[in-house]
C-alpha positions as CSV (number, residue, x, y, z in Angstrom):
1,M,118.1,141.7,101.2
2,F,114.7,140.3,102.1
3,F,113.8,139.5,98.5
4,Q,117.2,137.8,98.0
5,S,116.5,135.4,100.8
6,I,113.1,134.6,99.3
7,F,114.5,134.0,95.8
8,K,117.3,131.8,97.3
9,R,114.7,129.7,99.1
10,K,112.6,129.4,95.9
11,K,115.6,128.2,93.9
12,S,116.6,125.6,96.5
13,F,113.0,124.4,96.7
14,Q,112.9,124.0,92.9
15,K,116.1,122.0,92.9
16,K,114.6,119.5,95.4
17,I,111.6,119.1,93.1
18,K,113.7,118.6,90.0
19,S,115.8,115.9,91.7
20,K,112.7,113.7,92.2
21,L,111.2,112.1,89.2
22,G,107.5,112.3,88.8
23,I,105.3,109.4,87.6
24,D,105.1,111.0,84.1
25,D,108.9,111.4,83.9
26,W,109.4,107.9,85.2
27,M,107.1,106.4,82.5
28,D,108.9,108.3,79.8
29,L,112.2,106.6,80.6
30,T,113.2,103.4,78.9
31,K,113.2,100.1,80.8
32,E,117.0,100.1,81.1
33,E,117.1,103.7,82.4
34,R,114.5,102.8,85.1
35,L,116.4,99.8,86.1
36,K,119.6,101.8,86.3
37,I,118.0,104.5,88.5
38,D,116.3,101.9,90.7
39,S,119.4,99.9,91.3
40,K,121.3,103.1,92.1
41,E,118.7,104.0,94.7
42,K,118.8,100.5,96.2
43,Y,122.5,100.6,96.5
44,E,122.4,104.0,98.3
45,S,119.8,102.8,100.7
46,M,121.7,99.6,101.5
47,R,124.9,101.6,102.0
48,K,123.1,103.9,104.5
49,K,121.6,100.9,106.3
50,K,124.9,99.2,106.7
51,A,126.5,102.4,108.0
52,L,123.7,102.7,110.6
53,L,124.1,99.1,111.7
54,K,127.8,99.5,112.0
55,S,127.4,102.5,114.2
56,I,124.8,100.7,116.4
57,R,127.1,97.8,116.8
58,E,130.0,100.1,117.8
59,E,127.8,101.8,120.4
60,Y,126.6,98.5,121.8
61,S,130.1,97.2,122.1
62,K,131.1,100.4,124.0
63,I,128.2,100.0,126.4
64,R,129.1,96.3,127.0
65,K,132.7,97.2,127.8
66,K,131.6,99.7,130.4
67,Q,129.6,97.2,132.3
């Protein structure tokens, strides 16, 4: 049981490492592949920022209504 938990942690840790591209892997990609990955990451970060701003605005409007 103890060893199973260690191996599960090790596998999940390896998945996290594989999901991130290293500099060598990044340089091996073509220019189009790099642009595609970069634009996808930018889109995801903008989506998260917009969701955060929306929630902040909603909370602010609730506070103003209470006053």
